[in-house]
N, C-alpha and C positions, 0 to 999 in steps of 0.2 A: 518348473510352472510351465504353461502353455504357448505358444510360440507368442499368440494374438495379442494377449495379455505379457509377452513381455514387451512386444513391438509397441502398446500404448504408453507403458513405461518410457520407452525409449525417448519418443516426439508425442507431448498433448498437444490436444486440437488446437486450445489455444494458443500455443505457442509456436505452434506453424502458422498463424495469423500471422503473428509476427517477425519473423524469417521473411514472411511472403513481400516484405518491402525490403529486403537486403539482395546485393548481386556480389559473388565472389570478382576481385578484382588481380589480377594478373600484371607483374611489376615488366612485363614482356609482351611482345605480342607475336604471336603464334599459329602457322602456316595450318590449318585444319585441312581435313579432305572433302570433311560435305559444307555446307553454306549455314550459319549458323545464326545467333543473333547478334553477335559480337565484330565492331565494323574494324576492319584491316588498313592497314595508309597502304597496303597493296589493291593497283589497279585490277581488277576484273570486270565479271561480264554479270552485276547483278542489276538492282532495276533503280539507283542510283546516280546519276549520271558524275561523272567528277572532271572530264577534261575531253580535252582532242590531243590526237596525234596523228603526223603524216604516214598513211597511209604503204606498210612496204608487200611486196610479190608474197602470195601466201595467206596474210591475212583474211579472216572469216570473212564475206562479205556482207553478211548480214546486219554488223556493226558499220558499213558505211554510213554516212552523211549526206544520204542524197538530195537536201535542200542544199548544202554547200555546193557539192558539186556542180549542181543546177544554176547555182548561182555565180562562184568563182570558175568552175570549171576545175578544181583541184580536189584532189582523192581526199577526206579525212577519216581519220575512223575514231569513233563513238569510247571513251572510258568510264568504266562505271566503278562504283567501289565494290569492292568485294567483302563480302562477310565471314566470317571463319567460324568452327568450332573450338569452345575451349576444350581443355582434355583437363580434370581434376579426379586425380588421384589419390585413394588413404591409407597407407601402410602402417597398418592397428597391431600393438603387442598385445599377441593373444599367449603367451607364455604365461606358466602358474603363479608367477610371483605380482602379474595382474589380479588375480582373484584376493586382492587382502585389503584390509583396512576398514573404517566407520565413517564413512560410505565407501565401499568398493570401487576400487580403481577402476574393474572389468568395465562397470556398468558405467561409473563418469565418461570412459574414453569411449566407450559406444556413443551414451549420447552426442559426443561430441563429432564423431565421425558421422552420427544422424543428420545432426543440424547441420553440417557443411554439406553432405550430400544432398538433403530435400532442396536449401539454398540451390547447389548448381544443379539441377531433376527441374526448379520451377522455372530457372532461366536456361533452359535448353545447353545447359553445357552435358559434356561427355563424361560421365561418372563412374569411377574402376574403384574395388574394395579389395586391400587383400591384407586376408590377416596373417599374420605369422608368428612360429614359434620356436624351433628347431626348424626356418626356413619358413617358406609359404607353405600354409595351411588349406590355403580356399583363394578361392577370386568370386567375384562377380565383375566383368571387365565391360566396359562402353555401356552404360545405361543411358536412355534421355527421355527427361517428359517426367513432367509433376505423376503422369500415370503410373511410374516405376515405382514410387514411393512405398509402400505395400512390399513387393519384393524386395527394397534395398531392406525396409525394417528389419523383417523376417529373416532373411538374411544374417544382419546382425546379432537378433535375439538366439540367432542361433551358433554363434559362434563358441565354442567351449575353448577356453583356459585352462592349459595344462601341458605339460613338460616345460622343458629348459626354453633358451633365449638364441638364436642366433642370428643379429643384425645385420651381418657381412653377406651370409647364405643368402637371406632372404632380400637384400637391396639389389643382390648380384642377380637373382630368379626373376626381382621385378623387372632389372634393364635389359633382361633377356625378354622377358612375353612384352613387356609393354614399351614400344619403340618410339610412339609419340610425345614430342614434346608439351608442356604443358605446368601447368601446378600439382605438387606433390607435397604431401603434409605426413608426418612418423610422427605417429600418439603412441606414445604409452612413459615406463617410470628411468628405460638406458638404462637398466640394474644388468649389464650383459658382461658374463666375463670376459667373451672378448672383445671388448671394448667398442666403441661406437665410432671410431675414425674411420674404419675401411669400407665399412658400408653407407656410411654417408661419403666416399668419395667416386664409390659407385654413380650413386647420383649426382654429384657434380660433373661427372665425367661425361653426362649427358646432358648438359645444358638447362636444366630445368629451374623454377621457381618453385626453391624449396623453402617448408618452414618444420620449425620440431615446435612440436609439443610434448612438453615431461609432466606428466603426471605422478603426485607421489600423493601419500594420504598423510593426516595429521600424525597417526600414529608412527610410521617413519620419520616425520619432522621431529617429534620429539615422543623419543618412547617410555610408555609408562610399565617400565620394569626396573625391579632392585633385587640383589642381594645373587645367589647362586642360582647359575641357570644351565643348561644345556640347551643351546641352540640348532636346529636344523633347518638347512638351507632348504626350503620348498622346491626350486628345481631339479637339483641334483643329490640332494639327503646326506649334504655334506654335516658332519655334525662338531661343534663348538662348546666348550665347556669355558665358560666365562662369570668373572665376579661383578655384576653388574652396579659399581660406583658414581656418586655423583662426577669422580674429575673421571672417569670411562667415558659417560654419560656426555661431557662436554667433550672427550675428543670425537666421540663421534658424532657430533653434529656441527666440529670444526671440517672434520674430512667428508663429510657430506656436503657440505656448505662450497668446500674446494672443488668435488668431484661436479657439482653443478654450476661452480660457475668455472670451471675449466670445460664444460659443453657449451657452457653460455660463448663462451670466447671461442672455441675452437668455428662455432657458427658466424657469431663478426665476422671474424675475420676471411671468410668467404664466401661472402653474401646472402649468407643464409640466415633466417629471422627466427629467431628462437622467443618460444614462450612458454614460462616452467608458472604452473599455479596446482594448489593443494586441494583435494575432494573436499576440502571444507568451504572453498570459493562457491558461491551458489551459482549452479550453472546456468541460467539466463543471463545472468551478469557478465560471467566467462564471455559466454561466446558473443552477446550482443554490445560489449563495452572493451573487451581486451582484444577478442579478434580484430575487432572496428577499431581500436588503437596503433593496432600493429601493420591496418592495411589490409588483412586479405577480405575483409569486406564491407561492402558498403552501405 
């Protein structure tokens, strides 16, 4: 499918108009290198006056209040509210297991990434995209402004879902490449044989505002299979011969629920926001309602 056609499939124009009313919210104050549109509690040299302090040798004389000097014969420096960039990073699972389900997890997660990225771009945040499989497999870093929307959508439309997944290596590479603090979202199914703990620890060590969005398909939650089957792992080609009975399906569902519950508990204990969704959930409801409820957007 042509990239432009897929780009339109990711975000419809009428949905983008709804996203224009939203902004991303950080639970922390981050220091940006450039002045953005978000107010910081730090004092700087912006246009909005905040307070005064006594002049000390070496201060910039441009910010002296000459009226106070003439009236009181004392030196005071004007302080202003400083504005900051918000850095928003999206680490997107592009392993082969994501290209499964009806609707496919690959399309659903790209639409989530596109919506969050568009909200950030519309509010002049710094947006970075990092798809990963067995490590990071690409990046679009530091884009800013609504004019970058088409580039972002084209980039996401060209993400290929292949090979296995290594969340640990991907998060380690991200931590090295992206030193700025900010919001980081990890979006995927988290079906990684290496687990998720080590990867998330790399992010936790950076004092980031972390969101984990786990996306599964209806077929994974309730497999429509029975009888004697030969199952093949789509990521590493492992083969397993099984007889699928009602008892085995119940055991599978119990184990899946325990695995997802373990990820949720791991996140909760470490201040990471966790959100679970099925691709069966309407996409607009997930973005406009679920993410708002979790406090990521307002």
